[in-house]
C-alpha positions in Angstrom: 5.2 -59.1 -29.0 7.9 -61.2 -27.7 10.3 -59.3 -29.8 9.2 -56.1 -28.2 9.6 -57.4 -24.7 13.0 -58.6 -25.6 13.9 -55.2 -26.9 12.7 -53.4 -23.8 14.6 -55.8 -21.6 17.7 -55.4 -23.5 17.5 -51.6 -23.4 16.9 -51.6 -19.6 19.9 -54.0 -19.3 22.2 -51.8 -21.2 21.1 -48.8 -19.3 21.6 -50.6 -15.9 25.2 -51.7 -17.0 26.1 -48.3 -18.2 24.9 -46.8 -14.9 26.8 -49.4 -13.0 30.0 -48.7 -15.0 29.7 -44.9 -14.3 29.2 -45.6 -10.5 32.1 -48.1 -10.2 34.6 -46.5 -12.6 37.8 -45.0 -11.2 37.7 -42.4 -13.8 36.1 -39.1 -12.9 32.6 -38.8 -14.2 31.9 -36.0 -16.8 31.1 -32.6 -15.2 27.8 -32.6 -16.9 26.7 -35.5 -15.0 27.9 -34.2 -11.6 25.9 -31.0 -12.4 22.7 -33.0 -13.2 23.0 -35.1 -10.0 23.4 -32.2 -7.6 20.5 -31.2 -5.5 18.8 -27.9 -6.5 16.2 -27.9 -3.8 15.9 -24.5 -2.1 16.3 -26.3 1.4 19.1 -28.7 0.3 21.3 -27.2 -2.3 24.4 -29.1 -3.3 25.3 -27.6 -6.6 27.8 -24.7 -7.2 27.2 -21.7 -4.9 27.5 -19.2 -7.8 24.7 -21.1 -9.5 22.6 -21.0 -6.4 23.0 -17.2 -6.2 22.1 -16.8 -9.7 19.0 -18.9 -9.3 17.8 -17.0 -6.3 18.4 -13.7 -8.1 16.3 -15.0 -11.1 13.6 -16.3 -8.8 13.3 -13.1 -6.8 13.6 -10.7 -9.7 11.8 -12.6 -12.5 10.0 -15.8 -11.5 6.7 -14.7 -13.2 8.6 -14.1 -16.5 8.8 -16.5 -19.4 12.1 -18.2 -20.1 13.4 -15.3 -22.1 12.7 -12.8 -19.4 14.4 -15.1 -16.7 17.3 -15.8 -18.8 17.7 -12.0 -19.6 18.1 -11.2 -15.9 20.6 -14.0 -15.5 22.6 -12.5 -18.5 22.6 -9.1 -16.8 24.3 -10.6 -13.9 26.8 -12.4 -15.9 27.5 -9.5 -18.1 28.4 -7.4 -14.9 31.0 -10.1 -13.9 32.6 -9.4 -17.2 32.4 -5.6 -17.0 35.3 -3.6 -15.5 32.9 -1.4 -13.2 31.4 -4.5 -11.4 32.6 -7.2 -9.2 33.9 -10.4 -10.8 31.7 -13.1 -9.3 28.0 -13.6 -9.4 27.8 -13.6 -5.6 29.6 -10.2 -5.4 27.5 -8.6 -8.2 24.1 -9.7 -6.5 25.1 -8.9 -3.0 26.6 -5.5 -3.9 25.1 -2.7 -1.6 22.7 -5.2 -0.1 23.1 -3.5 3.1 21.6 -0.2 1.8 17.9 -0.2 2.3 16.2 0.3 -1.2 19.5 1.3 -2.8 21.1 -2.0 -3.7 21.8 -3.4 -7.2 18.9 -6.1 -7.1 15.7 -4.9 -5.2 15.1 -8.2 -3.5 18.3 -7.9 -1.6 17.5 -4.7 0.2 13.6 -4.3 0.1 13.1 -5.5 3.8 11.0 -8.4 2.5 11.8 -12.1 3.4 13.7 -14.1 0.8 11.8 -17.3 1.3 11.1 -19.6 -1.6 7.4 -20.3 -1.6 6.5 -21.2 -5.1 8.5 -24.4 -5.8 7.3 -24.8 -9.4 8.7 -21.4 -10.2 11.9 -22.2 -8.3 12.4 -25.2 -10.6 11.7 -23.3 -13.7 14.2 -20.6 -12.4 16.9 -23.3 -11.8 16.7 -24.4 -15.5 17.0 -20.8 -16.6 19.9 -20.2 -14.3 21.7 -23.3 -15.5 21.1 -22.4 -19.3 22.7 -19.0 -18.5 25.5 -20.2 -16.1 26.6 -22.9 -18.6 26.4 -20.9 -21.7 23.5 -22.9 -23.3 21.3 -19.6 -23.5 22.7 -16.9 -25.6 22.7 -13.3 -24.3 19.3 -11.9 -25.4 19.8 -8.4 -23.8 22.1 -6.9 -26.3 24.9 -6.8 -23.7 22.9 -5.0 -21.0 24.3 -4.5 -17.5 21.2 -2.9 -16.2 17.5 -3.5 -16.2 14.4 -1.9 -14.8 10.8 -2.9 -14.2 9.0 0.5 -14.6 6.1 -0.6 -12.7 8.1 -1.1 -9.4 11.3 1.0 -9.8 12.1 3.9 -7.5 15.0 5.2 -9.6 13.9 5.7 -13.1 15.8 9.0 -13.6 19.1 7.0 -13.5 17.8 4.9 -16.6 17.4 8.1 -18.6 21.2 8.4 -18.8 21.6 4.9 -20.4 20.8 3.4 -23.8 18.0 0.8 -23.9 18.8 -2.4 -25.5 15.6 -4.4 -25.3 12.2 -4.9 -23.7 11.6 -8.4 -22.6 8.5 -9.1 -20.4 8.1 -6.5 -17.7 11.7 -5.5 -17.9 13.6 -2.9 -20.1 17.4 -3.7 -20.4 20.1 -1.0 -20.7 23.7 -0.5 -21.2 25.9 2.6 -20.8 25.7 5.3 -23.5 28.7 5.3 -25.7 30.4 8.6 -26.6 
């Protein structure tokens, strides 16, 4: 029993000294530690702004989906930033045409409803999904899609008939442009 107690005390002491070394070191702390230490609270966000916009988009577009569905929505946004026909930042992609009622790129931006985070458990789940996509930990599960639709709520289904479906994940179907 005494050996187990000594082991636990030793582990705690090592962790304490490691933490002390990190916080008193003059060397920069690794970026991953900084990311983990930032606040992802919807009311007190201190992380990267692009990550926050990605998290909000995932929350409002797919918070009721499983991880794969949330990450797929995130990948569409990232895929758009890498596509020549779309803006180059997450923020610009998500906010594109937000001033056009029911005609924007992401329905939550222009549907006239309040963008208030009410489900904090879902928010935290979306933070994890957004981080996995943003930092490249989750592979693109959409087949390179730059569009998606939830047929249950979409008002522009005719447009999607001009595209090639790549995947169905949860309530969303994902698409990319047709190739000649």
